[in-house]
C-alpha positions in Angstrom: 98.2 111.2 86.9 94.7 109.8 87.4 94.3 110.1 83.5 97.4 108.8 82.3 96.4 105.7 84.9 93.2 104.9 83.2 94.5 105.3 79.7 97.0 102.8 80.5 94.8 100.5 82.5 92.6 100.5 79.3 95.5 99.7 77.0 96.7 102.9 75.9 100.0 102.4 77.1 102.0 105.0 75.3 100.0 108.0 76.0 98.9 106.9 79.6 102.9 106.6 80.4 103.3 110.1 78.6 100.8 111.5 81.0 102.3 109.5 84.2 105.6 110.9 83.6 104.7 114.2 83.3 103.3 114.0 86.5 106.0 112.0 87.7 108.2 115.4 86.9 105.9 117.8 88.3 105.6 115.5 91.8 109.7 115.6 91.3 109.8 119.2 91.3 107.1 119.8 94.1 109.3 117.5 96.0 112.5 119.1 95.5 111.4 122.4 96.4 110.1 121.1 99.6 111.6 117.9 100.5 109.6 118.0 103.6 106.2 118.1 102.1 105.0 114.7 102.8 102.0 114.8 100.1 104.9 115.4 97.5 106.9 112.5 98.4 103.4 110.2 98.6 102.7 111.4 95.3 105.8 110.3 93.6 105.1 106.8 95.3 102.2 106.7 93.9 102.9 107.8 90.3 105.4 104.8 90.5 103.1 102.3 91.4 100.7 103.5 88.9 103.5 103.0 86.2 103.3 99.5 87.6 99.5 99.4 87.1 99.9 100.1 83.7 102.3 97.2 82.6 101.0 94.7 85.3 97.0 95.6 84.8 96.8 97.2 81.8 98.7 95.0 79.4 100.0 92.2 81.7 103.4 92.6 81.2 104.9 91.6 84.7 108.8 92.0 83.7 107.9 95.7 82.5 105.9 96.7 85.7 108.3 95.1 88.3 110.8 98.0 88.1 108.1 100.6 88.7 107.3 98.8 92.1 110.6 98.1 93.2 111.1 102.1 92.6 107.5 102.8 94.5 109.1 100.8 97.3 112.4 102.4 97.5 110.6 105.6 97.7 107.8 104.8 100.2 110.7 103.0 102.6 112.1 106.1 104.0 109.0 108.0 104.5 107.4 104.8 106.3 110.4 104.5 108.4 110.2 108.5 109.4 106.3 108.0 110.0 106.1 104.9 111.8 102.7 105.5 113.6 101.2 106.7 110.0 99.1 103.4 109.2 98.2 104.7 105.6 102.0 104.9 105.0 102.5 101.8 106.5 99.8 99.9 104.1 101.3 101.8 101.3 104.7 100.1 102.0 102.7 96.7 102.6 100.7 97.0 99.5 103.9 98.0 97.4 105.4 94.8 98.6 102.5 92.3 98.0 102.5 94.0 94.4 106.2 93.1 94.0 105.3 89.5 95.5 102.5 89.4 92.8 104.9 90.0 90.1 107.4 87.6 91.5 105.1 84.7 91.4 103.9 85.8 87.8 107.5 85.6 86.7 107.9 82.0 88.4 110.0 83.4 91.1 108.0 82.5 94.0 110.8 82.2 96.7 111.2 85.9 96.4 107.4 86.4 96.4 107.1 84.6 99.5 109.5 86.9 101.3 108.2 90.0 100.1 104.5 88.5 101.1 106.0 87.9 104.3 107.4 91.3 104.6 104.3 92.7 103.7 102.3 90.6 106.4 105.0 91.8 109.1 103.9 95.4 108.4 100.1 94.6 108.0 99.3 92.5 110.7 100.3 94.7 113.6 97.9 97.5 111.8 95.3 94.8 112.1 96.0 94.1 115.8 96.2 97.5 116.6 93.0 98.8 115.1 89.9 96.3 115.5 87.7 98.8 113.6 89.4 99.2 110.6 87.8 97.1 107.7 90.4 97.3 105.2 93.6 95.7 106.9 92.0 92.4 107.6 90.9 92.3 103.7 94.5 93.1 103.0 96.0 90.4 105.4 93.8 88.0 103.7 94.8 89.1 100.3 98.1 89.0 101.3 98.0 85.2 103.1 96.4 84.3 99.6 99.3 85.3 97.7 101.7 83.8 100.0 99.7 80.6 99.7 100.2 80.8 95.7 104.0 81.2 96.3 103.6 78.0 98.5 101.8 76.0 95.8 104.7 77.5 93.1 107.1 76.3 95.5 105.6 72.4 95.9 104.6 73.0 99.7 100.5 72.3 99.3 100.2 71.9 103.1 101.8 75.6 103.9 99.6 76.8 100.9 96.6 75.2 102.3 97.4 76.8 106.2 97.7 80.3 104.5 94.6 79.9 102.0 92.6 78.4 105.2 93.7 81.6 107.1 92.9 84.2 104.4 89.3 82.3 104.3 88.7 82.6 108.0 90.0 86.2 108.1 87.3 87.1 105.6 84.4 84.6 107.0 84.6 86.7 110.1 85.0 90.0 109.0 82.4 92.8 108.3 80.3 92.0 105.1 81.7 93.2 102.4 81.4 97.0 100.7 81.8 98.4 97.2 84.8 100.3 98.4 86.7 97.0 100.0 90.1 96.3 98.8 88.8 93.1 97.0 86.4 95.0 94.9 88.9 98.2 93.9 92.4 98.3 92.6 94.2 97.1 95.4 97.4 98.0 93.4 97.3 102.0 94.5 99.7 102.2 96.9 98.7 105.0 98.7 
Protein backbone atom coordinates (compact mmCIF):
# COMPACT_ATOMS: atom_id res chain seq x y z
CA UNK A 1 0.00 0.00 0.00
CA UNK A 2 2.66 2.51 1.01
CA UNK A 3 4.87 1.75 -1.97
CA UNK A 4 2.00 2.10 -4.44
CA UNK A 5 0.93 5.32 -2.74
CA UNK A 6 4.45 6.76 -2.97
CA UNK A 7 4.72 5.76 -6.63
CA UNK A 8 1.40 7.40 -7.42
CA UNK A 9 2.30 10.59 -5.59
CA UNK A 10 5.45 10.93 -7.69
CA UNK A 11 3.42 10.68 -10.90
CA UNK A 12 3.78 6.96 -11.65
CA UNK A 13 0.01 6.58 -11.59
CA UNK A 14 -0.51 3.26 -13.35
CA UNK A 15 2.01 1.16 -11.37
CA UNK A 16 1.05 2.92 -8.14
CA UNK A 17 -2.64 2.27 -8.65
CA UNK A 18 -1.95 -1.38 -9.50
CA UNK A 19 -0.16 -1.82 -6.20
CA UNK A 20 -2.90 0.02 -4.33
CA UNK A 21 -5.53 -2.16 -6.01
CA UNK A 22 -3.62 -5.26 -4.91
CA UNK A 23 -3.47 -3.88 -1.36
CA UNK A 24 -7.21 -3.15 -1.50
CA UNK A 25 -7.94 -6.73 -2.55
CA UNK A 26 -5.77 -8.13 0.25
CA UNK A 27 -7.40 -5.92 2.88
CA UNK A 28 -10.86 -6.80 1.55
CA UNK A 29 -10.00 -10.47 1.92
CA UNK A 30 -8.77 -9.93 5.49
CA UNK A 31 -11.88 -7.92 6.35
CA UNK A 32 -14.15 -10.60 4.89
CA UNK A 33 -12.37 -13.36 6.83
CA UNK A 34 -12.82 -11.48 10.11
CA UNK A 35 -15.49 -8.74 9.90
CA UNK A 36 -14.76 -7.70 13.50
CA UNK A 37 -11.10 -7.02 12.69
CA UNK A 38 -10.99 -3.24 13.15
CA UNK A 39 -7.52 -2.96 11.61
CA UNK A 40 -8.64 -4.63 8.39
CA UNK A 41 -11.64 -2.30 8.21
CA UNK A 42 -9.47 0.76 8.85
CA UNK A 43 -6.97 -0.34 6.23
CA UNK A 44 -9.74 -0.46 3.61
CA UNK A 45 -10.44 3.18 4.44
CA UNK A 46 -6.75 4.04 4.18
CA UNK A 47 -6.36 2.32 0.81
CA UNK A 48 -9.37 4.15 -0.65
CA UNK A 49 -8.01 7.47 0.61
CA UNK A 50 -4.57 6.80 -0.76
CA UNK A 51 -6.01 5.91 -4.14
CA UNK A 52 -7.69 9.31 -4.07
CA UNK A 53 -4.39 10.91 -3.03
CA UNK A 54 -2.75 9.61 -6.20
CA UNK A 55 -5.20 11.59 -8.31
CA UNK A 56 -5.55 14.65 -6.10
CA UNK A 57 -1.97 15.12 -4.96
CA UNK A 58 0.03 13.13 -7.49
CA UNK A 59 -1.46 14.34 -10.77
CA UNK A 60 -4.00 17.03 -9.77
CA UNK A 61 -7.07 15.35 -11.23
CA UNK A 62 -9.78 16.14 -8.68
CA UNK A 63 -12.61 14.58 -10.68
CA UNK A 64 -10.79 11.22 -10.66
CA UNK A 65 -9.88 11.54 -6.97
CA UNK A 66 -13.35 12.34 -5.67
CA UNK A 67 -14.93 8.86 -6.05
CA UNK A 68 -12.10 7.29 -4.04
CA UNK A 69 -12.59 9.72 -1.14
CA UNK A 70 -16.35 9.23 -1.33
CA UNK A 71 -15.76 5.48 -1.11
CA UNK A 72 -13.44 6.02 1.88
CA UNK A 73 -16.23 8.00 3.54
CA UNK A 74 -18.72 5.18 2.92
CA UNK A 75 -16.28 2.79 4.56
CA UNK A 76 -15.36 4.94 7.56
CA UNK A 77 -18.87 6.11 8.48
CA UNK A 78 -20.13 2.81 9.94
CA UNK A 79 -16.83 2.14 11.68
CA UNK A 80 -16.81 5.62 13.22
CA UNK A 81 -20.47 5.29 14.25
CA UNK A 82 -19.74 1.99 16.00
CA UNK A 83 -16.69 3.47 17.76
CA UNK A 84 -17.90 6.93 18.71
CA UNK A 85 -15.29 7.28 21.47
CA UNK A 86 -12.37 6.49 19.15
CA UNK A 87 -10.88 9.92 18.43
CA UNK A 88 -8.62 8.55 15.68
CA UNK A 89 -11.60 7.19 13.76
CA UNK A 90 -13.57 10.38 14.26
CA UNK A 91 -10.61 12.39 12.93
CA UNK A 92 -10.38 9.98 9.99
CA UNK A 93 -13.99 10.68 9.11
CA UNK A 94 -13.47 14.43 9.48
CA UNK A 95 -10.31 14.37 7.32
CA UNK A 96 -12.13 12.37 4.67
CA UNK A 97 -14.97 14.90 4.62
CA UNK A 98 -12.42 17.71 4.41
CA UNK A 99 -10.65 16.00 1.51
CA UNK A 100 -13.96 15.66 -0.31
CA UNK A 101 -14.70 19.34 0.36
CA UNK A 102 -11.26 20.36 -0.97
CA UNK A 103 -12.01 18.55 -4.21
CA UNK A 104 -15.50 20.00 -4.44
CA UNK A 105 -14.00 23.48 -4.19
CA UNK A 106 -11.48 22.56 -6.90
CA UNK A 107 -14.34 21.35 -9.08
CA UNK A 108 -16.22 24.64 -8.58
CA UNK A 109 -18.83 23.00 -6.35
CA UNK A 110 -18.34 25.23 -3.30
CA UNK A 111 -21.87 24.78 -1.89
CA UNK A 112 -21.17 21.04 -1.49
CA UNK A 113 -17.69 21.86 -0.20
CA UNK A 114 -19.14 24.20 2.40
CA UNK A 115 -21.52 21.49 3.61
CA UNK A 116 -18.75 18.91 3.92
CA UNK A 117 -16.37 21.30 5.69
CA UNK A 118 -19.16 21.97 8.17
CA UNK A 119 -19.73 18.24 8.68
CA UNK A 120 -15.99 17.83 9.27
CA UNK A 121 -15.93 20.72 11.75
CA UNK A 122 -18.93 19.27 13.58
CA UNK A 123 -16.80 16.19 14.24
CA UNK A 124 -13.44 17.81 14.91
CA UNK A 125 -14.46 20.70 17.17
CA UNK A 126 -15.85 18.47 19.97
CA UNK A 127 -12.61 16.45 19.82
CA UNK A 128 -10.67 19.67 20.26
CA UNK A 129 -12.77 20.66 23.26
CA UNK A 130 -12.51 17.20 24.84
CA UNK A 131 -8.71 17.02 24.79
CA UNK A 132 -6.92 20.35 25.26
CA UNK A 133 -3.54 18.58 25.16
CA UNK A 134 -4.17 17.22 21.66
CA UNK A 135 -1.94 19.18 19.29
CA UNK A 136 -3.24 17.65 16.04
CA UNK A 137 -6.90 18.54 16.37
CA UNK A 138 -6.52 22.35 16.70
CA UNK A 139 -4.42 22.40 13.55
CA UNK A 140 -6.99 20.24 11.78
CA UNK A 141 -9.72 22.62 12.91
CA UNK A 142 -7.78 25.59 11.54
CA UNK A 143 -7.17 23.81 8.26
CA UNK A 144 -10.88 23.00 7.89
CA UNK A 145 -11.88 26.56 8.78
CA UNK A 146 -9.48 27.78 6.11
CA UNK A 147 -11.08 25.44 3.58
CA UNK A 148 -14.56 26.54 4.58
CA UNK A 149 -13.39 30.13 4.13
CA UNK A 150 -12.33 29.24 0.60
CA UNK A 151 -15.82 27.85 -0.05
CA UNK A 152 -17.28 31.13 1.18
CA UNK A 153 -14.97 33.04 -1.18
CA UNK A 154 -16.08 30.91 -4.12
CA UNK A 155 -19.68 31.64 -3.11
CA UNK A 156 -18.94 35.39 -3.09
CA UNK A 157 -19.38 35.77 0.67
CA UNK A 158 -16.18 37.58 1.72
CA UNK A 159 -17.47 38.45 5.22
CA UNK A 160 -18.02 34.77 6.07
CA UNK A 161 -14.67 33.90 4.48
CA UNK A 162 -12.86 36.53 6.53
CA UNK A 163 -14.50 35.20 9.70
CA UNK A 164 -13.30 31.65 9.00
CA UNK A 165 -9.80 32.76 7.96
CA UNK A 166 -9.54 34.88 11.13
CA UNK A 167 -10.68 32.01 13.34
CA UNK A 168 -8.16 29.67 11.71
CA UNK A 169 -5.37 32.21 12.21
CA UNK A 170 -6.34 32.70 15.86
CA UNK A 171 -6.27 28.95 16.54
CA UNK A 172 -2.82 28.62 14.98
CA UNK A 173 -1.46 31.72 16.67
CA UNK A 174 -2.63 30.56 20.12
CA UNK A 175 -1.57 26.95 19.64
CA UNK A 176 1.73 25.24 20.32
CA UNK A 177 4.68 26.00 18.05
CA UNK A 178 4.76 23.92 14.85
CA UNK A 179 6.55 20.59 14.94
CA UNK A 180 7.92 18.57 11.99
CA UNK A 181 5.14 15.99 12.44
CA UNK A 182 2.29 18.52 12.46
CA UNK A 183 -0.65 18.20 10.12
CA UNK A 184 0.41 21.24 8.12
CA UNK A 185 3.82 19.71 7.44
CA UNK A 186 2.75 16.26 6.33
CA UNK A 187 0.24 14.70 4.02
CA UNK A 188 -3.01 15.56 5.74
CA UNK A 189 -5.05 13.65 3.20
CA UNK A 190 -4.13 10.30 4.69
CA UNK A 191 -7.32 9.40 6.41
CA UNK A 192 -5.95 7.24 9.22
